[in-house]
N, C-alpha and C positions, 0 to 999 in steps of 0.2 A: 726556608720559605715562609713568607707572612701568613698568619693564623688564616686571614680571609680569603688566602688563595687556596687553600685546601679544599679538596671533594667538590669541586663547582662542575656545574652541569652546562652544556651547550648543544643547541641543537643548528646544525648547518642546513640550510636551504639552498641548494645549488641548481641554478638556472642554466639555460641554454646560451651561454657564450663561450668563446674559443679559451678564456682563461680558466674554465672549469678544469683545464688540463692541469692547471697547477694546486688544485685541491689536494691531491695526495700528498703532497708535500705538507701542507697545513694541517692537514689530519695526523700526520706524524709528529708534527711540532705540538700540537694541542694534547695529544696523547702522552707525549714526553713531558709535558708540563703539568700532568695529572688530570686533565678534564675527562670528563665521562661523556661520550657523544652519541647523539642520534642524528642520522643524517637523512634527508628527504630530497629526492632528486626530480626535476620535471622530466616529461618524456623528452623534450629537446636536449637537456643534459646529458642523457645516456648516449649521445651522439658525440660527444666529447670526453667522456670520462666513464670509464669502466665501474659498475657497481660492485662488482666481485673485488676489486683492488680496493676501494673505500671500505667495504665489509671486512676485508682481511685486515687492513690497517686500523680500523675503529674496534675489531673484535665483537662485531654484532651485526646483525641484518640491517640492508639498507631500504628504506620506504621508498616507494614509487608511487607514481601517479595512479597505477593500476590497483593500489593498495586503498585508495579513497573510500569507495564503497564497494568493495569486492566482497565476494562469498566467503573468502578466507578471513578477511580482516575487518570489512566494513562494520560488523556488528560491534567492533571493539571501539568504535568511533575515535580511530587515530587522530583527526585532526584537533580532537579535544584532549585527548590524553598526552598528545605529543606538546599541545599549547601549555599546559599545565605544568609539565616536567621541568623546562629548563630554568636557568639563571639568566641566560640571555638568548636571542634568536640571530643568526648571521644569515642574512641574504648575500650569497657570495659565490659567484660574481652575479651582480645584480645586471642582467640585461636590461634594453630599453623596454622589451615586452614585458619583464616582470615588473619594471618601476612604473610602467604605464596600468597594468592591472592592480597593483598594490594602492596606488593613488586614487584609485576609484572604488576602491574596497570589494572587487570581484572576489567571489568564493566559488568559482567554477573548478579549481584546482585543490590539491592537497595543501599545498603551500598557501594558497590563498586564504584555505578555511584556517590553517594554523595561525595566519597573520590576524585575522579577525577575532580570533579567540582566546589570543595569548595576553597576557598583562604583564609579562617580562619584557624588558628593554629590547629593542629591535634595532639592529645595526644594518644597514644598506651599504654595499661596498659596488657602488656602478663601475662597470668595465665594459667598454664598447669602443668602436670607431670614433673617433675623434669629432666627425660631422655630426653622426648620430648623438653624441653626448651633446654638442653644443646647439642642436636643432632647439628653437624654442619651445617646442611641445615636450622635449624630453626635460629641459630646465623647468618648465611649469609644473611637470609631474613630479620633479624633485622637490619643488617648493611646496606643492601640495603635501607630499610626505612629511616634510620638517614640520608643516602646519599641524599634521596629525600626530605628533610627537615622536616620530621615528628618529632615529639618529643617522646622519649620511655621512659617510667618510669619502671625502674627494677622491677621485683617481689621481694617480701619478701621471706625470708627463715623460714622454719618451718614444721609442720605437714601438709600434703596434705590429700585431699579428697580420694586420691586412695590408701591412706595407707603408701605411701612413705612419706620421710622426706627429704626435700631439698629445693632448691630455684624453686619457681613456684607459691608461694601464692599472692593472691591479695593484694594489701596494704591495710591497714585499712582506714575507711571512712574518718578520719581527714586527714591522710596523702594525700588522693585523693583531697579532698577539698584544701589543701594547694598547691599542683601542679597544680590546676586549677587557683587558685588565682595569683600564680607567673606567671604563662603562660600570664594571661590576664592584668597583671599590665602594666599601660601605660609608666612607667618610668623604664629605664634601665642604669642608670647613675652611680651604683656602680658595673657594669659588669667588671669583670677583678680584682676587688679590694678585698682584705681580710681584714675582720673586726672582731675584737676581743671585747666581750662584756661580762661584768660581770654583775651577778644580784642575789637578794635575800640576806638573812642575813647570819651572820656566828653564830656559835656555840661555845662559849667558856667554856668548862666543868670546874666545880670547883669538882666534884666526879662523879663516874659512871653514876648517874642519875640527875644530876643538871648541869644547864649551865647558863651564861650571853649571853642574845640574844637580839632582837628588833623584832617589829611586820612586818618587811617587807615581802611581799608577792612574790617579784621577778617580778612582771606583767610588770612594766615599763620596766626593762631590757629586759624580754623576748621580749617585743613588739619593742624596739629597733632592738633587733637581727633578729626577724621574718620579720620587714618591710624592713631591709638592703636586708634580702634574698629574698623579693619580687622584690627589684631592682636589682637582678642578683649578688649581692655579694657573696663570699665564706664567710661563718659565722662559727665562734667558739663562744660558749656559756660555760662561766665558772661560775657556779652557786653554791650557798649555799644550804641548806635543805629547799626545796619550795615544793609546791603541784606539781605532775606530771602533764605536759603539752606535747601536739603534738609537738615534736621538729624536725620533719622529714625535712631531709635535712639540718640541722644544727648538726654541731660536738659539742656534749655536754661532759662536763667535771666537774661532780658533786665534789665538796668539802664539808667540814664540818668548819674547823676553818681559822680563818684570815691568819694563817702561811701557811696552804694548799693552799689558794687563791694566796697568794703573790708568793709563788714558782711557781704555774701553769700559773699566769700572767706574771710574770718575763722572763720566759723561752719562752713565745710565743711573747713577744713583737717586738723583731726585725722582725719577717716573717711577721707582720700585717701593712697596710696602715693606718687603723683607730682602735682606742682603744677607748672604751666607758666604764668608770667607773660608773655603776649604781648601784652596789651592795651596800649594806649598812652593811659595814664592821664594826665588832665590835673594838673600840679603844683600848679597854684594856681586858687583860686575867688574870685568876689567877697565881700568882707566883708560885704555886705548885698546882697539881691536886690530890686531896686525893686519895689513891687506892682504899678506901672502902667508902662507904655512909656515909657522916656526921650525925652523930645522935644528938638529943636532949641532952641536959644537963641541970643541975640547972641554969646555967647561961642564963640570958635573951638576952644576947648579943653576936654575932658570929662577929669576926673581920675578913675581908677578906683582902689579900696583893694583888694589882693588879700592873701589868707591862704593859707597852704600846705596842701594837702591831705593826709592821712595817706599815708604811704609804705608800701603794700600788701605790696610783696616785702620789705622791711625787717623788719615785724611778723610776717609769714610765717616769715622766717629764724630770728627769736627763739623761735618756736614749734615750729619744725621737729624731729623727733625723729631720731636716727641711723638709723632704718630708713626715713626719707622721703627722696626727691629732690626738690630745689628747681631749676627751669630758669628763667632769666630773659632777657629781651631787652633789649638795649641799643641805641637808634636813636641814632647818635653823627654828628656833622658835622666835629669837630676833636678832635686828641689822641685818636684812635678806641682804639688798645690800651689806652693808660693809663687812661682813663675806663672802659673795659670793665673792666679788672682791679680798678679801685677799687670798681666796684658788686659784682663778685663776692666780693669779700673782706668788704666792709662789710655786705653784705647776706645773709651766710652761705649762698650758693647753692653748688650742685654744678656746675653748667654756666651759661654765658651766652652768648647768641648774639648777636654784633655784627653790627650793619646799620650800613653806611656811606649816610646817607641823601641824601649829596651826591654818589653814584657816577653819578647820572643814570638814563637809560632802562635798563628791565630790573632794576631792583631798588628795595625799599623801599614807600613808601606806594602804595596803588592798582594796583599793577603785578600782573600774575599770575605773574610771575617774580621771583626773588631770587637775590641773592649774599650770602652770610652767613660768618662765621668763627665756628666752635664752640671755646669755650674752656673747659678743664675746670679744677678747683680747683687740680690740681697744675700747672697752666701747658700742659698738651698742647692743641695748636691744629690745626685742620682747616678748610680752606676748601671750601664747598660753593655749586654753582650750578645753576640749571635752574627748572622751574615750581616755584610755591610747594608743590605737592603732593609733587613729587620731593624738594625740599628738607626738607620736614617729616619725610618718611619717612626719609632719611638721617640726619636729626638723630636720630630713634629708634633706627635702626642703631647709632649713635656710643653713646648713652647705655646701651641694651641689651647691648653687647658689651665695655662698659668693665669693666676689672679694679680700677679704682680703690676701688669700693664693696663688697667681697665680701661676699656674704649676702643683700644688697637683693633679688636677684632668685632666689634658690634657693628 
């Protein structure tokens, strides 16, 4: 886990919307990720979710409206103590009523007092009937919250508990987690930058059921995209066939073949500031794709005719402007440094990330961990190891702290 993700504290302010019933799942996910929680419920929220359930999952008592100025707890001034405690406050779900109250700075509730007193970032997750959400009064209140410096996470679109279909669903738990991590991430050095990342394998079909590929999982490319998004970049991820992951906040472009990836990357190259080529693109494809499944016959030998796919990184390197940064990955098994340095120079890259695919467990394809060497154009090198998330974040540290390309990040 990234160092800045450890020992973090969140306050959940749960208001009276039907989607409050989903908060126990969220509490479980947050505690599993290592968060310490304080939970505050409005009186209305108690109609939708059990305080005892939340208390059991969080491992501590739950604060209620009755605690605001009660004989038992009022003397502790809970709205001040709770306001000073967390790294972030989540108002979730944020009902139309709670959004309206907060936009006016009302302090008649425990949650209202906390929102006025806290200096931690506050995330509102509006969730309600689509007509209520789209009502001009609600939209004005959300606009007012933004003007006060609160973070508003747009609701999802889909089937709602009230029977309607439209915008108003509480985002999925994974998406909520990603919004929290982005909010409390200490680095904002990619804010205003556009980042394009490629990830995963490509499939080069021989016939309708067989293809040439490799064991790339796309995990490293995904983490390069995710950690750039944490650092406030606008991120586009072009990926081959990979296991589905939470890509909340990231523009995703799924492709299958190297040719498809080539076209999607080339047409996006000019608009991006940083391009990370982490995909394991197939170098070859069949010269012809059989229209029907290739059948066995009496011959024991099947001959394939292969042609080279376009070299995406090479073409991007030719197009690259002086104010763009191109980062490549080199998965090598022999003559590691020599091959990586040749690729770096030939493809006009600024950095290349060398992967020894023969290094064994804890590195390379499929693994959640990685060991790489970051090599810059001038020949500076740095070895990194850890989870792929940790390695990706440190790669960005290297790129963004580099003095070799002055002016790019100014």
